[in-house]
ROTI-714335 format. One record per atom (N, C-alpha, C): residue number from 1; x, y, z. Coordinates in steps of 0.02 Angstrom, whole numbers, m for minus. Example, Ala and Ser with C-alpha at 12.3 -4.5 7.8 and 13.67 -1.06 7.14 Angstrom:
// ROTI-714335
<1, <660, m284, 390>>;
<1, <615, m225, 390>>;
<1, <660, m165, 390>>;
<2, <642, m112, 354>>;
<2, <684, m53, 357>>;
<2, <645, 2, 394>>;
***
This chain:
// ROTI-714335
<1, <11664, m4847, 6733>>;
<1, <11692, m4814, 6791>>;
<1, <11712, m4753, 6767>>;
<2, <11677, m4700, 6794>>;
<2, <11686, m4634, 6751>>;
<2, <11752, m4595, 6736>>;
<3, <11756, m4566, 6677>>;
<3, <11830, m4536, 6674>>;
<3, <11832, m4467, 6726>>;
<4, <11868, m4440, 6762>>;
<4, <11859, m4376, 6789>>;
<4, <11933, m4337, 6797>>;
<5, <11934, m4359, 6705>>;
<5, <12016, m4303, 6695>>;
<5, <11980, m4234, 6690>>;
<6, <12047, m4202, 6668>>;
<6, <12042, m4131, 6669>>;
<6, <11996, m4098, 6618>>;
<7, <11986, m4146, 6565>>;
<7, <11940, m4118, 6519>>;
<7, <11873, m4138, 6526>>;
<8, <11826, m4156, 6555>>;
<8, <11775, m4183, 6578>>;
<8, <11735, m4118, 6616>>;
<9, <11695, m4112, 6579>>;
<9, <11644, m4052, 6600>>;
<9, <11600, m4067, 6643>>;
<10, <11557, m4040, 6682>>;
<10, <11501, m4062, 6726>>;
<10, <11422, m4053, 6705>>;
<11, <11452, m4006, 6657>>;
<11, <11363, m4002, 6602>>;
<11, <11380, m4012, 6527>>;
<12, <11324, m4042, 6508>>;
<12, <11331, m4063, 6442>>;
<12, <11333, m4008, 6394>>;
<13, <11326, m3949, 6402>>;
<13, <11370, m3918, 6370>>;
<13, <11407, m3842, 6393>>;
<14, <11453, m3814, 6363>>;
<14, <11488, m3764, 6393>>;
<14, <11428, m3676, 6383>>;
<15, <11402, m3672, 6417>>;
<15, <11357, m3603, 6421>>;
<15, <11397, m3541, 6438>>;
<16, <11416, m3490, 6384>>;
<16, <11437, m3432, 6407>>;
<16, <11389, m3369, 6414>>;
<17, <11379, m3330, 6467>>;
<17, <11352, m3285, 6467>>;
<17, <11355, m3221, 6406>>;
<18, <11336, m3248, 6335>>;
<18, <11349, m3167, 6305>>;
<18, <11285, m3134, 6272>>;
<19, <11280, m3095, 6227>>;
<19, <11225, m3062, 6199>>;
<19, <11215, m3119, 6149>>;
<20, <11250, m3163, 6104>>;
<20, <11242, m3203, 6052>>;
<20, <11204, m3277, 6086>>;
<21, <11222, m3290, 6147>>;
<21, <11202, m3352, 6169>>;
<21, <11122, m3324, 6201>>;
<22, <11110, m3276, 6224>>;
<22, <11039, m3253, 6256>>;
<22, <11003, m3230, 6206>>;
<23, <11020, m3213, 6163>>;
<23, <10964, m3194, 6107>>;
<23, <10950, m3271, 6067>>;
<24, <10998, m3327, 6050>>;
<24, <11003, m3374, 6055>>;
<24, <10948, m3413, 6089>>;
<25, <10948, m3386, 6159>>;
<25, <10891, m3414, 6196>>;
<25, <10842, m3402, 6167>>;
<26, <10821, m3334, 6173>>;
<26, <10773, m3305, 6163>>;
<26, <10737, m3340, 6117>>;
<27, <10779, m3357, 6035>>;
<27, <10737, m3379, 5986>>;
<27, <10723, m3435, 6001>>;
<28, <10745, m3478, 6022>>;
<28, <10714, m3561, 6065>>;
<28, <10664, m3550, 6100>>;
<29, <10678, m3488, 6136>>;
<29, <10594, m3485, 6190>>;
<29, <10530, m3475, 6143>>;
<30, <10553, m3420, 6080>>;
<30, <10515, m3395, 6041>>;
<30, <10477, m3440, 5995>>;
<31, <10511, m3498, 5984>>;
<31, <10519, m3555, 5937>>;
<31, <10460, m3612, 5964>>;
<32, <10470, m3615, 6027>>;
<32, <10425, m3650, 6042>>;
<32, <10342, m3634, 6074>>;
<33, <10349, m3577, 6087>>;
<33, <10280, m3547, 6085>>;
<33, <10259, m3538, 6009>>;
<34, <10298, m3527, 5970>>;
<34, <10252, m3530, 5885>>;
<34, <10237, m3607, 5874>>;
<35, <10267, m3637, 5909>>;
<35, <10270, m3720, 5907>>;
<35, <10195, m3735, 5941>>;
<36, <10180, m3699, 6003>>;
<36, <10120, m3714, 6056>>;
<36, <10081, m3702, 6002>>;
<37, <10064, m3614, 5960>>;
<37, <10024, m3589, 5946>>;
<37, <10015, m3632, 5867>>;
<38, <10034, m3672, 5840>>;
<38, <10024, m3707, 5777>>;
<38, <9995, m3767, 5820>>;
<39, <9997, m3794, 5872>>;
<39, <9961, m3845, 5888>>;
<39, <9895, m3828, 5928>>;
<40, <9905, m3775, 5955>>;
<40, <9803, m3735, 5960>>;
<40, <9775, m3721, 5912>>;
<41, <9778, m3711, 5854>>;
<41, <9769, m3677, 5794>>;
<41, <9746, m3761, 5762>>;
<42, <9789, m3812, 5760>>;
<42, <9768, m3864, 5732>>;
<42, <9714, m3898, 5801>>;
<43, <9725, m3890, 5876>>;
<43, <9665, m3918, 5927>>;
<43, <9592, m3872, 5901>>;
<44, <9613, m3820, 5895>>;
<44, <9534, m3772, 5873>>;
<44, <9495, m3826, 5825>>;
<45, <9544, m3819, 5753>>;
<45, <9518, m3829, 5682>>;
<45, <9470, m3914, 5721>>;
<46, <9522, m3946, 5746>>;
<46, <9468, m4032, 5770>>;
<46, <9407, m3994, 5799>>;
<47, <9422, m3977, 5876>>;
<47, <9351, m3963, 5926>>;
<47, <9311, m3931, 5882>>;
<48, <9313, m3882, 5822>>;
<48, <9262, m3832, 5786>>;
<48, <9240, m3885, 5735>>;
<49, <9263, m3922, 5702>>;
<49, <9254, m3964, 5644>>;
<49, <9221, m3990, 5670>>;
<50, <9241, m4048, 5742>>;
<50, <9198, m4105, 5764>>;
<50, <9132, m4089, 5773>>;
<51, <9133, m4032, 5816>>;
<51, <9071, m4007, 5829>>;
<51, <9022, m3995, 5793>>;
<52, <9041, m3936, 5743>>;
<52, <9015, m3928, 5668>>;
<52, <8979, m3991, 5620>>;
<53, <9043, m4048, 5629>>;
<53, <9016, m4096, 5597>>;
<53, <8944, m4139, 5633>>;
<54, <8960, m4146, 5692>>;
<54, <8896, m4185, 5734>>;
<54, <8829, m4129, 5733>>;
<55, <8846, m4057, 5717>>;
<55, <8753, m4000, 5713>>;
<55, <8749, m4024, 5637>>;
<56, <8777, m4004, 5610>>;
<56, <8766, m4011, 5534>>;
<56, <8733, m4083, 5525>>;
<57, <8762, m4154, 5507>>;
<57, <8731, m4212, 5505>>;
<57, <8666, m4227, 5563>>;
<58, <8676, m4213, 5598>>;
<58, <8613, m4217, 5660>>;
<58, <8561, m4189, 5649>>;
<59, <8558, m4134, 5636>>;
<59, <8504, m4084, 5587>>;
<59, <8501, m4110, 5527>>;
<60, <8540, m4140, 5479>>;
<60, <8535, m4155, 5414>>;
<60, <8480, m4239, 5410>>;
<61, <8507, m4267, 5480>>;
<61, <8462, m4348, 5470>>;
<61, <8394, m4306, 5501>>;
<62, <8385, m4263, 5532>>;
<62, <8306, m4249, 5567>>;
<62, <8279, m4222, 5511>>;
<63, <8307, m4205, 5455>>;
<63, <8260, m4146, 5405>>;
<63, <8212, m4209, 5378>>;
<64, <8140, m4165, 5369>>;
<64, <8114, m4200, 5331>>;
<64, <8116, m4219, 5260>>;
<65, <8098, m4277, 5250>>;
<65, <8107, m4279, 5171>>;
<65, <8158, m4321, 5157>>;
<66, <8209, m4332, 5204>>;
<66, <8274, m4347, 5203>>;
<66, <8264, m4416, 5217>>;
<67, <8298, m4464, 5163>>;
<67, <8295, m4541, 5204>>;
<67, <8335, m4556, 5241>>;
<68, <8314, m4604, 5295>>;
<68, <8343, m4602, 5363>>;
<68, <8408, m4636, 5337>>;
<69, <8479, m4607, 5368>>;
<69, <8549, m4641, 5372>>;
<69, <8539, m4702, 5382>>;
<70, <8600, m4764, 5355>>;
<70, <8613, m4811, 5367>>;
<70, <8643, m4793, 5432>>;
<71, <8681, m4768, 5460>>;
<71, <8739, m4760, 5507>>;
<71, <8691, m4709, 5536>>;
<72, <8660, m4702, 5595>>;
<72, <8608, m4647, 5627>>;
<72, <8667, m4597, 5688>>;
<73, <8702, m4650, 5703>>;
<73, <8763, m4614, 5745>>;
<73, <8810, m4610, 5737>>;
<74, <8829, m4613, 5685>>;
<74, <8909, m4610, 5628>>;
<74, <8918, m4535, 5653>>;
<75, <8865, m4470, 5639>>;
<75, <8903, m4398, 5645>>;
<75, <8915, m4389, 5730>>;
<76, <8880, m4436, 5766>>;
<76, <8900, m4436, 5869>>;
<76, <8956, m4473, 5853>>;
<77, <8976, m4518, 5850>>;
<77, <9043, m4566, 5833>>;
<77, <9098, m4493, 5811>>;
<78, <9066, m4469, 5757>>;
<78, <9143, m4440, 5721>>;
<78, <9160, m4373, 5747>>;
<79, <9104, m4346, 5769>>;
<79, <9108, m4265, 5810>>;
<79, <9151, m4288, 5870>>;
<80, <9128, m4315, 5899>>;
<80, <9157, m4369, 5966>>;
<80, <9219, m4381, 5947>>;
<81, <9232, m4422, 5905>>;
<81, <9318, m4414, 5893>>;
<81, <9360, m4372, 5884>>;
<82, <9324, m4323, 5828>>;
<82, <9381, m4267, 5811>>;
<82, <9390, m4228, 5889>>;
<83, <9338, m4211, 5905>>;
<83, <9332, m4164, 5981>>;
<83, <9393, m4181, 6047>>;
<84, <9368, m4246, 6053>>;
<84, <9425, m4291, 6088>>;
<84, <9510, m4274, 6068>>;
<85, <9508, m4281, 5985>>;
<85, <9580, m4300, 5971>>;
<85, <9602, m4209, 5992>>;
<86, <9570, m4169, 5972>>;
<86, <9579, m4091, 5974>>;
<86, <9620, m4073, 6029>>;
<87, <9565, m4110, 6076>>;
<87, <9590, m4088, 6184>>;
<87, <9639, m4132, 6186>>;
<88, <9659, m4194, 6177>>;
<88, <9721, m4228, 6173>>;
<88, <9773, m4194, 6143>>;
<89, <9760, m4161, 6075>>;
<89, <9810, m4145, 6046>>;
<89, <9865, m4063, 6104>>;
<90, <9803, m4030, 6120>>;
<90, <9808, m3972, 6176>>;
<90, <9833, m3989, 6227>>;
<91, <9826, m4045, 6256>>;
<91, <9861, m4080, 6327>>;
<91, <9920, m4084, 6305>>;
<92, <9938, m4137, 6249>>;
<92, <10025, m4138, 6218>>;
<92, <10046, m4117, 6217>>;
<93, <10012, m4051, 6193>>;
<93, <10052, m3980, 6164>>;
<93, <10087, m3930, 6219>>;
<94, <10030, m3934, 6273>>;
<94, <10041, m3882, 6331>>;
<94, <10080, m3947, 6365>>;
<95, <10077, m3987, 6369>>;
<95, <10138, m4024, 6404>>;
<95, <10200, m4008, 6402>>;
<96, <10206, m4028, 6321>>;
<96, <10263, m4032, 6292>>;
<96, <10293, m3952, 6297>>;
<97, <10268, m3900, 6275>>;
<97, <10308, m3855, 6284>>;
<97, <10328, m3833, 6369>>;
<98, <10292, m3846, 6408>>;
<98, <10303, m3862, 6499>>;
<98, <10362, m3886, 6489>>;
<99, <10374, m3952, 6461>>;
<99, <10448, m3976, 6463>>;
<99, <10482, m3934, 6413>>;
<100, <10485, m3911, 6382>>;
<100, <10544, m3884, 6338>>;
<100, <10555, m3813, 6378>>;
<101, <10501, m3780, 6411>>;
<101, <10539, m3727, 6439>>;
<101, <10566, m3738, 6517>>;
<102, <10543, m3795, 6542>>;
<102, <10582, m3831, 6598>>;
<102, <10661, m3841, 6586>>;
<103, <10648, m3847, 6519>>;
<103, <10736, m3874, 6512>>;
<103, <10758, m3824, 6471>>;
<104, <10727, m3747, 6454>>;
<104, <10763, m3697, 6444>>;
<104, <10769, m3653, 6503>>;
<105, <10760, m3656, 6556>>;
<105, <10758, m3621, 6623>>;
<105, <10797, m3675, 6660>>;
<106, <10831, m3719, 6656>>;
<106, <10867, m3764, 6689>>;
<106, <10920, m3701, 6723>>;
<107, <10975, m3732, 6791>>;
<107, <11015, m3714, 6814>>;
<107, <11056, m3709, 6763>>;
<108, <11052, m3772, 6713>>;
<108, <11126, m3764, 6649>>;
<108, <11123, m3679, 6613>>;
<109, <11047, m3666, 6601>>;
<109, <11057, m3603, 6549>>;
<109, <11027, m3551, 6590>>;
<110, <11012, m3535, 6646>>;
<110, <10984, m3462, 6690>>;
<110, <11045, m3413, 6674>>;
<111, <11098, m3426, 6665>>;
<111, <11132, m3366, 6642>>;
<111, <11117, m3329, 6598>>;
<112, <11118, m3362, 6556>>;
<112, <11088, m3331, 6470>>;
<112, <11025, m3312, 6464>>;
<113, <10964, m3332, 6511>>;
<113, <10907, m3333, 6517>>;
<113, <10878, m3276, 6526>>;
<114, <10911, m3242, 6560>>;
<114, <10888, m3173, 6572>>;
<114, <10849, m3178, 6641>>;
<115, <10795, m3105, 6636>>;
<115, <10744, m3118, 6678>>;
<115, <10682, m3115, 6666>>;
<116, <10629, m3153, 6683>>;
<116, <10557, m3154, 6657>>;
<116, <10536, m3192, 6694>>;
<117, <10450, m3215, 6686>>;
<117, <10448, m3265, 6720>>;
<117, <10444, m3334, 6668>>;
<118, <10465, m3377, 6701>>;
<118, <10442, m3438, 6654>>;
<118, <10384, m3475, 6645>>;
<119, <10329, m3486, 6664>>;
<119, <10259, m3500, 6635>>;
<119, <10219, m3453, 6620>>;
<120, <10210, m3390, 6658>>;
<120, <10151, m3341, 6634>>;
<120, <10176, m3300, 6559>>;
<121, <10134, m3344, 6529>>;
<121, <10134, m3320, 6456>>;
<121, <10047, m3331, 6426>>;
<122, <10046, m3279, 6394>>;
<122, <9976, m3276, 6369>>;
<122, <9942, m3342, 6324>>;
<123, <9985, m3368, 6289>>;
<123, <9977, m3422, 6259>>;
<123, <9963, m3505, 6288>>;
<124, <9990, m3501, 6352>>;
<124, <9973, m3557, 6398>>;
<124, <9908, m3543, 6439>>;
<125, <9889, m3492, 6461>>;
<125, <9846, m3460, 6459>>;
<125, <9751, m3486, 6405>>;
<126, <9800, m3455, 6368>>;
<126, <9725, m3478, 6306>>;
<126, <9730, m3559, 6307>>;
<127, <9788, m3584, 6299>>;
<127, <9788, m3659, 6288>>;
<127, <9753, m3693, 6346>>;
<128, <9752, m3663, 6398>>;
<128, <9708, m3681, 6449>>;
<128, <9646, m3703, 6431>>;
<129, <9622, m3627, 6430>>;
<129, <9543, m3608, 6433>>;
<129, <9512, m3659, 6367>>;
<130, <9553, m3663, 6303>>;
<130, <9520, m3694, 6273>>;
<130, <9526, m3781, 6265>>;
<131, <9569, m3807, 6327>>;
<131, <9555, m3875, 6336>>;
<131, <9487, m3870, 6368>>;
<132, <9458, m3820, 6431>>;
<132, <9404, m3820, 6454>>;
<132, <9357, m3807, 6399>>;
<133, <9348, m3773, 6368>>;
<133, <9306, m3774, 6308>>;
<133, <9286, m3830, 6262>>;
<134, <9347, m3881, 6248>>;
<134, <9359, m3945, 6238>>;
<134, <9321, m3973, 6251>>;
<135, <9338, m3984, 6323>>;
<135, <9306, m4024, 6364>>;
<135, <9232, m4036, 6354>>;
<136, <9213, m3955, 6352>>;
<136, <9156, m3947, 6373>>;
<136, <9095, m3939, 6291>>;
<137, <9152, m3958, 6244>>;
<137, <9126, m3968, 6165>>;
<137, <9098, m4016, 6176>>;
<138, <9156, m4103, 6212>>;
<138, <9148, m4148, 6197>>;
<138, <9075, m4173, 6238>>;
<139, <9075, m4151, 6298>>;
<139, <9015, m4175, 6340>>;
<139, <8945, m4134, 6318>>;
<140, <8931, m4100, 6286>>;
<140, <8878, m4068, 6252>>;
<140, <8878, m4116, 6204>>;
<141, <8921, m4150, 6183>>;
<141, <8900, m4199, 6112>>;
<141, <8885, m4255, 6133>>;
<142, <8920, m4289, 6188>>;
<142, <8913, m4343, 6226>>;
<142, <8848, m4343, 6255>>;
<143, <8809, m4301, 6290>>;
<143, <8765, m4306, 6313>>;
<143, <8713, m4282, 6283>>;
<144, <8714, m4283, 6211>>;
<144, <8674, m4254, 6163>>;
<144, <8619, m4342, 6125>>;
<145, <8643, m4387, 6167>>;
<145, <8631, m4455, 6138>>;
<145, <8552, m4476, 6164>>;
<146, <8508, m4495, 6112>>;
<146, <8439, m4511, 6117>>;
<146, <8418, m4567, 6132>>;
***
């Protein structure tokens, strides 16, 4: 049975619309964007490194005078694993970011959020484009099997 006494508050936190709370909200929003940018850098590195590893080792295996590799498909598998991990990291990061922003724009925090658009930020658009590039890189390596 829930206590319905005078001390019960309907919200989890008491949100007061002050300059301090607004700037705290802004710092939290920027922190979420910095976290997404960190994940974007990690995702780009994984996708780029996976694509490069595949290209370099695949060409190295085809070079004249080089002894055949024991596992000739290893660069293909390793490249796909890195690219897939990078794409998955970007998908998880953008979904986590959207969850955080949705929470920050919830009814409870709207009084301190101020004005602005909740979804249209450059980093969100860049992340979505990079996910598409990562999927393209994955397919390019995947379909390169002979």
